[in-house]
C-alpha positions as CSV (number, residue, x, y, z in Angstrom):
1,M,-0.8,25.4,12.0
2,H,-2.2,21.9,11.7
3,F,-1.0,19.3,9.3
4,V,-2.4,16.0,8.0
5,I,0.6,13.7,7.4
6,I,0.0,10.6,5.3
7,N,2.5,7.8,5.2
8,C,2.2,6.4,1.7
9,S,4.4,3.4,2.1
10,A,2.9,-0.1,1.4
11,H,4.8,-1.5,4.5
12,N,3.2,-1.6,7.8
13,K,4.4,1.0,10.4
14,N,6.8,-1.3,12.1
15,Q,8.6,-2.1,8.9
16,S,8.6,1.3,7.3
17,N,11.7,3.5,6.9
18,T,9.3,6.2,6.0
19,A,7.4,5.9,9.3
20,M,10.7,6.1,11.2
21,L,11.8,9.3,9.5
22,L,8.3,10.8,10.0
23,E,8.5,10.1,13.7
24,H,11.3,12.5,14.0
25,F,10.0,15.0,11.5
26,Q,6.7,15.1,13.4
27,R,8.7,15.7,16.6
28,G,10.2,18.8,14.9
29,I,6.6,20.0,13.9
30,V,5.6,19.9,17.6
31,I,8.8,21.7,18.8
32,G,8.1,24.3,16.1
33,G,4.8,25.0,17.7
34,S,2.4,23.3,15.4
35,T,0.2,20.1,15.5
36,Y,-0.4,17.2,13.3
37,E,-2.5,14.0,12.7
38,G,-0.8,11.1,11.1
39,Y,-2.1,8.3,8.9
40,C,-0.8,5.2,7.0
41,L,-2.2,4.2,3.7
42,S,-1.1,0.5,4.5
43,Q,-4.2,0.5,6.9
44,K,-6.6,0.3,4.1
45,G,-9.6,0.1,6.6
46,Q,-8.7,3.7,7.5
47,W,-9.0,5.2,4.0
48,H,-12.4,6.7,4.7
49,N,-11.0,8.5,7.7
50,I,-7.9,9.6,5.8
51,E,-10.0,11.0,3.0
52,K,-12.2,12.9,5.5
53,A,-9.0,14.4,7.1
54,V,-7.8,15.6,3.7
55,R,-11.2,17.2,3.0
56,E,-11.4,18.9,6.3
57,N,-7.8,20.3,6.5
58,E,-5.7,22.6,4.3
59,N,-2.1,21.5,4.9
60,I,-1.4,18.0,3.6
61,I,2.0,16.2,3.7
62,F,2.4,13.0,1.7
63,A,5.4,10.9,2.8
64,L,6.6,8.2,0.5
65,P,9.5,5.9,-0.7
66,V,10.5,5.9,-4.2
67,Y,9.3,2.7,-6.0
68,A,11.0,2.1,-9.3
69,A,11.4,5.8,-9.9
70,T,7.8,6.7,-9.1
71,I,5.3,6.8,-6.4
72,P,4.0,3.5,-4.7
73,G,1.0,1.8,-6.2
74,I,-0.9,2.1,-2.9
75,M,-0.6,6.0,-3.1
76,K,-1.7,6.0,-6.7
77,E,-4.8,4.0,-5.8
78,F,-5.6,6.4,-3.0
79,L,-5.1,9.4,-5.2
80,E,-7.3,7.9,-7.8
81,K,-10.0,7.4,-5.1
82,L,-9.7,11.1,-4.2
83,S,-10.0,12.3,-7.8
84,N,-13.0,10.1,-8.6
85,A,-14.9,11.2,-5.5
86,D,-18.3,13.0,-6.1
87,E,-17.0,16.1,-4.3
88,K,-13.7,17.2,-5.9
89,I,-10.7,17.8,-3.7
90,R,-9.3,21.2,-4.3
91,G,-7.6,24.2,-2.7
92,K,-5.1,22.4,-0.5
93,R,-1.5,23.1,0.3
94,M,0.5,19.9,-0.6
95,A,4.0,19.2,0.5
96,F,6.0,15.9,0.1
97,I,8.7,13.9,1.9
98,L,10.5,11.5,-0.5
99,Q,13.1,9.0,0.6
100,S,14.9,6.2,-1.2
101,G,17.5,3.6,-0.2
102,F,20.1,5.1,-2.5
103,P,22.0,8.3,-1.5
104,E,22.4,10.0,-5.0
105,A,19.7,12.5,-5.9
106,C,19.4,11.3,-9.5
107,Q,17.5,8.2,-8.1
108,R,14.7,10.5,-7.1
109,V,14.5,13.2,-9.6
110,Y,11.8,11.6,-12.0
111,C,9.6,11.0,-9.0
112,E,10.1,14.6,-7.7
113,N,9.1,16.0,-11.2
114,Y,5.7,14.1,-10.9
115,L,5.2,15.3,-7.4
116,K,5.7,19.0,-8.4
117,F,2.9,18.4,-11.0
118,L,0.6,16.3,-8.8
119,P,-1.1,19.1,-6.8
120,S,-2.4,20.8,-10.0
121,L,-4.5,17.7,-10.5
122,F,-6.4,18.7,-7.4
123,E,-6.3,22.5,-8.1
124,S,-4.0,22.7,-5.1
125,E,-0.8,24.4,-4.2
126,F,2.6,22.9,-4.4
127,N,4.6,23.5,-1.2
128,G,7.8,21.7,-1.9
129,I,9.6,18.4,-1.4
130,L,12.0,17.3,1.3
131,S,14.0,14.7,-0.7
132,Y,16.5,12.3,1.0
133,G,18.5,9.1,0.1
134,I,19.8,6.7,2.6
135,N,18.9,3.2,3.9
136,S,18.9,3.3,7.8
137,R,19.9,-0.4,7.8
138,F,23.2,0.5,6.2
139,I,24.5,3.1,8.7
140,D,25.9,2.9,12.2
141,N,24.2,4.4,15.3
142,T,25.9,7.7,15.1
143,G,24.8,8.1,11.5
144,L,21.3,7.0,12.4
145,N,21.1,9.5,15.3
146,D,22.4,12.3,13.1
147,M,19.7,11.5,10.4
148,Q,16.9,11.5,13.0
149,D,18.1,14.8,14.4
150,S,18.3,16.3,10.9
151,F,14.6,15.2,10.2
152,C,13.6,16.7,13.4
153,K,15.3,20.1,12.5
154,M,13.6,19.8,9.1
155,G,10.2,19.7,10.8
156,E,11.0,22.8,12.8
157,L,12.1,24.8,9.7
158,F,9.1,23.5,7.8
159,V,6.9,25.2,10.4
160,Q,9.0,28.3,10.4
161,C,8.6,28.5,6.6
162,N,4.8,28.5,6.8
163,G,4.4,24.8,6.0
164,S,6.6,24.6,2.9
165,F,10.0,23.2,2.0
166,F,11.1,26.3,0.1
167,F,14.1,27.1,2.2
168,Q,17.8,26.6,1.6
169,Q,18.4,23.8,4.1
170,A,15.7,21.6,2.4
171,V,17.4,22.1,-1.0
172,E,20.8,21.1,0.6
173,F,19.1,18.1,2.3
174,N,18.7,16.5,-1.2
175,G,22.4,15.8,-1.3
176,S,24.5,15.2,-4.4
177,Y,23.1,14.4,-7.8
178,Y,25.7,11.7,-8.3
179,I,27.7,10.2,-5.5
180,T,31.6,10.1,-5.8
181,E,33.5,7.0,-6.8
182,K,34.8,6.8,-3.2
183,E,31.3,7.0,-1.7
184,A,30.0,4.4,-4.3
185,K,32.8,1.9,-3.3
186,S,31.9,2.4,0.4
187,F,28.2,2.0,-0.3
188,N,28.8,-1.2,-2.4
189,R,30.9,-2.8,0.5
190,I,28.1,-2.1,3.0
191,F,25.4,-3.3,0.5
192,T,27.3,-6.5,-0.3
193,F,27.8,-7.3,3.4
194,F,24.0,-6.7,3.9
195,C,23.2,-9.0,1.0
196,K,25.5,-11.7,2.2
197,H,23.9,-11.5,5.7
198,I,20.4,-11.9,4.2
199,S,21.4,-14.8,1.9
200,E,22.9,-16.6,4.8
201,E,19.7,-16.1,6.9
202,I,17.5,-17.7,4.2
203,G,19.9,-20.6,3.7
204,C,21.7,-19.7,0.5
205,K,24.8,-21.9,0.0
206,E,26.2,-20.3,-3.2
207,P,28.4,-17.2,-3.0
208,L,27.0,-13.9,-4.1
209,T,29.4,-14.0,-7.2
210,A,27.7,-17.3,-8.5
211,K,26.3,-17.2,-12.0
212,P,23.7,-19.9,-12.3
213,Y,22.5,-18.5,-15.5
214,A,25.9,-18.9,-17.2
215,T,26.4,-21.7,-19.6
216,D,29.4,-23.1,-21.5
217,R,27.8,-22.8,-24.8
């Protein structure tokens, strides 16, 4: 099988978590015996070529980060371009890779519901979602390697499942709907450390607990 894989992140490839995860998923596709061609919507000069690839191929994978519980604006703009084209896009097999910077699945569920509906707008087939929540900046090298290996394995299984995410491992990949209190505390510690590091880098002098908006009134 051959797949067209579209990175729908607004970030350029070198700054995109989506691109990093796709690198390993695509490796799994090759190991599984299939081929792919990859594109990035952030390269707007390539949109004509991306639209051409979508028209000429059956199996399309959209990979995207969650932006405020929905799809990125750049993806919406591209989809509107497809839907307004003179020749309607139809009869495709559309699958999705969805990732967010928060581990709990509830952060992604509304976007997932929209993606399940999206293929019908193009008279196309929905072939599932691989949904994952974690920020690669918040984990150590061992965790990062495990995550990358997992995405590679998902690529292999995706091929074995005839280009769909309708297999049990993909369902389990989604993680818990809510994280536990212990996991939340651990995540908050890491997130606070990361925010402190960023604030120091940009020259902030006030502590993270400062409340400049507070008044004595």
